[in-house]
C-alpha positions in Angstrom: 7.5 11.6 -12.7 7.9 13.4 -9.4 7.9 12.2 -5.8 5.2 13.9 -3.9 4.9 14.3 -0.1 1.7 13.0 1.5 0.7 13.1 5.2 0.0 9.9 7.0 -1.1 9.3 10.6 1.1 6.5 11.9 -1.1 6.2 15.0 -4.4 5.3 13.5 -5.9 5.0 17.0 -5.1 8.6 17.6 -6.6 9.5 14.2 -9.8 7.7 15.0 -10.0 9.4 18.4 -9.6 12.8 16.8 -12.3 11.9 14.3 -14.7 10.9 17.1 -14.7 7.2 16.1 -15.4 5.3 19.3 -15.9 1.7 18.0 -14.7 -0.6 15.2 -18.2 -0.7 13.9 -18.1 3.0 13.2 -15.1 2.6 10.9 -17.0 0.3 8.5 -19.2 3.2 7.3 -16.9 6.2 8.0 -16.1 8.3 5.0 -12.3 8.2 5.9 -12.2 4.4 6.2 -10.0 4.1 3.1 -7.6 6.8 4.3 -7.3 5.3 7.8 -6.6 1.8 6.3 -4.0 3.3 3.9 -2.3 5.1 6.9 -2.3 1.8 8.9 -0.7 -0.1 6.0 1.9 2.5 5.3 2.8 2.6 9.0 3.1 -1.3 9.1 5.3 -1.3 6.0 7.5 1.4 7.5 7.7 -0.4 10.8 8.6 -3.7 9.2 11.4 -2.1 7.2 12.8 -0.3 10.3 12.5 -3.5 12.3 14.5 -5.5 9.7 17.3 -2.9 9.7 16.3 -1.0 6.6 15.7 2.7 6.0 12.2 3.0 4.4 12.3 4.9 1.2 8.6 5.1 0.7 6.8 7.6 -1.6 3.4 8.5 -2.9 3.1 9.0 -6.7 0.4 10.9 -8.6 0.3 11.6 -12.3 -1.0 15.2 -13.0 -4.1 14.8 -10.8 -5.2 11.5 -12.4 -3.6 8.2 -11.5 -1.9 7.6 -8.2 0.0 4.8 -6.5 -0.5 4.8 -2.7 3.0 3.5 -1.9 6.2 3.3 -4.0 9.1 1.6 -2.3 12.4 2.5 -3.7 15.3 0.1 -3.9 18.4 1.1 -5.9 17.2 0.9 -9.5 13.9 -0.8 -8.7 10.5 0.6 -7.7 7.9 -1.5 -6.0 4.3 -0.3 -6.4 1.8 -1.0 -3.7 -1.8 -0.1 -4.0 -3.9 -0.1 -0.8 -7.6 -1.0 -0.9 -9.9 -1.0 2.1 -12.2 -3.4 0.2 -12.6 -7.0 1.3 -12.9 -8.2 -2.3 -10.6 -7.7 -5.3 -11.7 -6.2 -8.6 -9.6 -6.3 -11.8 -10.1 -2.6 -11.9 -7.7 -2.3 -9.0 -4.9 -3.1 -11.4 -5.7 -0.3 -13.9 -3.5 2.2 -12.2 -0.7 -0.4 -11.7 -0.8 -1.1 -15.5 -0.4 2.7 -16.2 2.4 2.8 -13.7 4.2 -0.1 -15.4 4.0 1.7 -18.7 5.4 4.9 -17.4 8.1 3.5 -15.1 9.0 0.6 -17.4 8.3 -1.7 -14.4 6.8 -5.2 -14.5 3.8 -6.8 -12.8 6.3 -8.8 -10.6 6.9 -5.5 -8.7 3.1 -4.8 -8.2 1.3 -5.5 -5.0 -2.2 -4.7 -3.8 -2.8 -4.9 0.0 -6.5 -5.2 0.8 -8.8 -5.8 3.7 -9.6 -9.4 2.7 -8.2 -12.6 4.0 -6.4 -14.4 1.2 -3.3 -13.8 -0.8 -3.7 -14.4 -4.6 -1.5 -14.1 -7.6 -3.1 -12.1 -10.4 -1.7 -11.3 -13.9 -1.3 -7.7 -12.8 0.5 -8.4 -9.6 0.3 -10.0 -6.2 -2.8 -9.5 -4.0 -1.9 -9.5 -0.3 -4.2 -9.7 2.7 -3.4 -7.0 5.3 -3.3 -9.9 7.9 -0.6 -11.7 6.0 1.4 -8.6 5.0 4.4 -9.2 7.2 4.7 -12.7 5.9 4.5 -11.5 2.3 7.0 -8.7 3.0 9.4 -11.3 4.3 8.8 -13.7 1.3 8.3 -11.2 -1.6 10.0 -8.0 -0.6 13.2 -9.4 1.0 14.6 -10.3 -2.4 13.8 -6.8 -3.7 14.7 -4.4 -0.8 18.3 -4.0 0.3 
């Protein structure tokens, strides 16, 4: 396993402006919708950690060009895997990469999270599904016990 750098635009409004996106409706069909959503979520996680007095130790992980985890949050000896999906619905296929990650890292599903564009939080066998709108609440409830 290696930690890999990845570039995120913390100001997604600026990113949209540079891409020529002028309305929210344009984002729904834009080819970079997923990347913009991912950048937004990473920025929100980072801001939340900074605002609660923590130094974010956030990484992107990719396995030899195949599987990738959008966000790995490091805490001492624990790693929290966060997959970010711009979809408004959840598919069991979203957990495939998390399952592979758990095997490689010897982690458990209790440290797996999927943040998605939907509205409801749900517990799945492969991890917790978190609505982007309720992410701060879930960070407080679920991550506080895991992140120093």
